[in-house]
C-alpha positions in Angstrom: 0.0 0.0 0.0 1.1 3.5 -0.8 1.6 5.7 2.3 0.0 9.1 2.4 2.1 12.2 2.0 4.3 12.8 5.1 3.4 9.4 6.5 5.7 6.5 7.1 5.4 3.1 8.8 7.5 2.5 11.8 8.4 -1.1 12.5 6.4 -2.4 15.4 4.4 0.7 15.8 2.5 1.3 12.6 1.9 4.5 10.7 3.0 7.8 11.9 3.2 11.3 10.3 6.3 13.5 10.6 10.1 13.5 10.3 9.7 12.8 6.6 12.1 15.4 5.1 13.9 18.6 5.9 10.9 20.7 5.1 8.3 18.4 6.6 5.4 20.5 8.1 5.3 18.2 11.1 8.9 18.9 12.0 10.6 16.4 14.3 7.4 15.5 16.0 5.6 12.2 15.3 1.9 12.2 14.9 0.0 8.9 15.1 -2.2 8.2 12.1 -6.0 7.9 12.8 -6.2 4.3 11.6 -3.1 3.4 13.7 -4.9 4.7 16.8 -8.1 3.0 15.7 -6.2 -0.4 15.6 -6.0 -0.4 19.4 -9.8 -1.2 19.4 -10.7 -4.9 19.5 -12.3 -6.0 16.2 -14.4 -9.1 17.0 -15.0 -9.9 13.3 -11.3 -10.5 12.6 -10.6 -13.9 14.4 -13.5 -15.7 12.8 -12.5 -14.4 9.4 -8.9 -15.5 9.9 -10.1 -18.9 11.1 -12.4 -19.3 8.0 -9.6 -18.5 5.6 -7.1 -20.8 7.5 -9.6 -23.7 7.3 -10.2 -23.2 3.6 -6.5 -23.1 3.0 -6.0 -26.4 4.9 -8.7 -28.1 2.8 -7.1 -26.8 -0.4 -3.8 -28.3 0.7 -5.2 -31.6 2.1 -3.2 -33.8 -0.3 0.0 -32.1 0.8 -1.0 -32.4 4.4 -1.6 -36.2 4.0 1.7 -36.7 2.1 3.7 -34.9 4.8 1.8 -35.9 7.9 4.5 -38.4 9.0 7.4 -36.0 8.6 8.9 -34.2 11.6 7.1 -31.0 12.5 10.2 -28.9 11.8 10.3 -30.2 8.2 12.2 -32.8 6.2 13.4 -31.2 2.9 14.0 -33.5 0.0 17.6 -32.3 -0.3 18.4 -33.8 3.1 19.6 -30.6 4.5 18.8 -29.0 7.8 15.1 -28.7 8.6 13.2 -25.8 7.0 12.3 -24.4 10.4 16.0 -23.5 10.8 16.4 -22.0 7.3 15.9 -18.6 5.9 12.5 -18.1 4.2 14.1 -17.9 0.8 16.0 -21.2 1.3 13.0 -23.3 2.4 11.9 -26.2 0.2 8.2 -25.2 0.1 6.9 -28.8 0.1 7.8 -30.3 3.5 5.5 -30.5 6.5 6.8 -27.3 8.1 6.5 -25.4 4.8 2.9 -26.6 4.2 1.9 -25.6 7.6 3.6 -22.2 7.3 1.7 -21.6 4.1 -1.6 -22.5 5.6 -1.0 -20.2 8.6 0.1 -17.3 6.3 -2.9 -17.5 4.0 -5.2 -15.1 5.9 -2.5 -12.5 6.1 -1.8 -12.7 2.3 -5.6 -12.4 1.5 -6.0 -9.4 3.8 -2.9 -7.7 2.2 -4.4 -8.4 -1.3 -7.7 -6.8 -0.2 -5.9 -3.8 1.2 -4.0 -3.4 -2.0 -7.3 -3.6 -4.0 -8.8 -1.0 -1.7 -5.8 1.4 -2.3 -6.2 1.0 -6.1 -9.9 1.7 -5.9 -9.2 4.8 -3.8 -6.6 6.0 -6.3 -8.9 5.5 -9.2 -11.8 7.3 -7.5 -9.5 10.2 -6.6 -8.2 10.3 -10.1 -11.7 10.6 -11.5 -12.5 13.5 -9.1 -9.4 15.3 -10.2 -10.1 14.7 -13.9 -6.9 12.7 -14.3 -6.8 9.7 -16.7 -7.4 6.4 -14.9 -5.7 3.3 -16.4 -8.0 0.4 -17.1 -7.9 -2.3 -14.4 -10.4 -5.1 -14.7 -10.3 -5.8 -10.9 -11.3 -2.2 -9.9 -13.6 -1.4 -12.9 -16.8 -2.7 -11.2 -16.1 -0.7 -8.1 -15.3 2.4 -10.1 -18.6 2.0 -12.0 -20.4 2.0 -8.6 -18.5 5.1 -7.5 -19.6 6.9 -10.7 -23.1 5.7 -10.2 -23.1 7.1 -6.7 -21.9 10.5 -8.0 -24.7 10.3 -10.6 -27.5 9.3 -8.3 -26.7 12.1 -5.9 -26.3 14.6 -8.8 -22.8 15.5 -7.8 -21.2 18.2 -10.0 -17.4 17.7 -9.5 -16.6 21.4 -9.9 -19.5 22.6 -7.8 -19.9 20.0 -5.0 -16.3 18.6 -4.2 -14.9 20.6 -1.3 -11.8 18.5 -1.0 -10.4 15.0 -1.8 -7.6 12.9 -0.3 -6.8 15.8 2.1 -4.3 15.4 5.0 -5.9 16.6 8.3 -4.0 17.3 11.4 -4.6 18.1 15.1 -1.5 19.9 16.3 -2.5 19.8 20.0 -3.6 16.1 20.2 -0.8 15.0 17.8 -2.7 12.9 15.3 -3.1 13.1 11.5 -5.0 11.3 8.8 -6.4 11.5 5.3 -10.0 12.4 4.4 -11.3 10.6 1.3 -13.7 13.2 0.0 -15.8 16.1 1.3 -19.0 16.5 -0.7 -21.9 18.9 -0.8 -25.0 16.6 -1.0 -28.6 17.5 -1.3 -29.8 16.3 2.2 -31.0 19.6 3.6 -34.5 21.0 3.5 -35.8 21.4 0.0 -32.8 19.6 -1.4 -30.3 22.2 -0.1 -26.8 20.9 -0.2 -24.9 20.2 3.0 -21.2 19.4 3.5 -20.6 15.7 4.4 -17.3 14.1 5.3 -17.2 10.7 3.5 -14.8 7.8 4.0 -14.8 5.1 1.2 -14.8 1.4 2.3 -14.4 -1.5 -0.2 -15.1 -5.2 0.0 -15.5 -8.0 -2.6 -18.0 -10.0 -0.5 -19.4 -8.0 2.4 -23.0 -6.6 1.9 -23.2 -2.9 1.0 -24.8 -2.0 4.3 -22.0 -3.3 6.4 -20.8 -1.0 9.2 -18.6 -1.6 12.2 -18.7 -0.1 15.7 -15.2 1.4 15.6 -15.9 3.4 12.4 -17.3 6.4 14.1 -13.9 6.9 15.8 -12.2 7.3 12.5 -14.8 9.7 11.2 -14.9 11.8 14.4 -11.2 12.2 14.3 -11.3 13.5 10.7 -14.3 15.7 11.5 -13.0 17.5 14.5 -9.3 17.9 13.6 -8.9 21.7 13.3 -6.5 21.9 10.4 -5.9 20.5 7.0 -2.8 20.6 4.7 -3.1 21.2 1.0 -0.9 19.5 -1.6 1.6 22.3 -1.3 1.4 22.0 2.5 -0.5 25.2 2.9 -2.5 25.0 6.1 -6.3 25.7 6.2 -9.0 25.4 8.7 -11.2 22.3 8.4 -14.7 23.4 7.6 -17.8 22.6 9.7 -19.5 19.4 8.5 -23.2 18.7 8.5 -22.4 15.1 9.0 -20.2 12.1 8.3 -20.8 8.9 6.3 -19.3 5.7 5.0 -19.5 5.1 1.3 -19.4 1.3 0.8 -18.4 0.2 -2.7 -19.0 -3.3 -3.9 -18.6 -4.9 -7.3 -22.4 -4.8 -8.0 -23.8 -2.3 -5.5 -22.9 0.7 -3.2 -24.5 2.3 -0.2 -24.0 5.6 1.5 -24.4 5.1 5.3 -24.6 8.1 7.6 -22.5 7.5 10.7 -23.2 9.6 13.8 -20.2 11.4 15.2 -20.1 13.9 18.0 -17.7 15.4 20.5 -18.1 12.4 22.8 -17.1 10.2 19.9 -14.1 12.4 19.3 -13.1 12.2 23.0 -13.3 8.4 22.8 -10.9 8.5 19.8 -8.5 10.6 21.7 -8.5 8.0 24.4 -7.7 5.3 21.8 -4.9 7.4 20.5 -3.4 7.9 24.0 -3.6 4.2 24.7 -2.0 3.2 21.4 0.8 5.7 22.0 1.3 4.4 25.5 1.7 0.9 24.1 4.1 2.0 21.5 6.3 3.8 24.2 6.9 0.6 26.1 10.3 -1.0 25.8 9.2 -4.5 26.7 12.6 -6.0 26.0 13.8 -4.3 29.2 11.3 -6.3 31.2 13.4 -9.2 32.6 12.9 -11.5 35.4 14.1 -10.4 38.8 16.3 -12.8 40.8 15.9 -12.9 44.6 18.9 -11.2 46.3 21.5 -13.4 47.9 20.9 -13.3 51.6 23.1 -14.8 54.3 21.8 -18.0 55.9 19.9 -17.3 59.1 21.9 -18.1 62.2 20.4 -20.3 64.9 20.6 -19.2 68.5 22.3 -21.6 70.8 19.9 -23.6 73.0 
């Protein structure tokens, strides 16, 4: 996935904004990304999803599992060398019991990364359309892009008139977080069809229903909504406008749905708590936590009877 401008991934800590170049507007300070802070929240849907993918991968590799079932757990490569468990990944055989097990265990991560990459490509194509830039044909993202164009058509969006901003970096200097807003649109949701400014975040999925929402999504939207400042492409700082509301735009291959998501100051306060907790975790040096040995004490002396 392509990181947003001024953002970078820190090993073991996730995405932060700042310290990206000599003229970085964040200076030497590090600002936690909104989604990084959001990741501290438990997501109950993830373990069942991982289990389902892992089970399917095991069934797909059943013949290999049977063929290697009597091999040692750490692997028995055909070349007779040391077990694959003790080899570098690039030097493993790919067909012993250890390698088959490793492939099954890694399948859900590979699928999730593939989905994230697809989501990034869809976002890039949607952003390119809004900016009037040419979008290269991609058969995988074409169905999603068609749904995005249909959404704009159904809501009678004029790109010149109704788009306030797209893919904009927002920042809260005081609370030290930053993120990217997908699109700010003026939609006809007011009395008499009057257009109101709505902050919209785009979500994509190949198989989830278009009305799917999750309990942690308001945290992300509230963080975007109530951040006081935004940075333009040339790093000019502007005030974030007041939004009438926030919403999720779910894009699917054959459908789409705009789902209003309630966000208020209490939701924003909850997000700030998540950001504080995540930063606390990232500040811990757990390698320094070592067992404590009891001090050597002299043997107790017995009094003479």
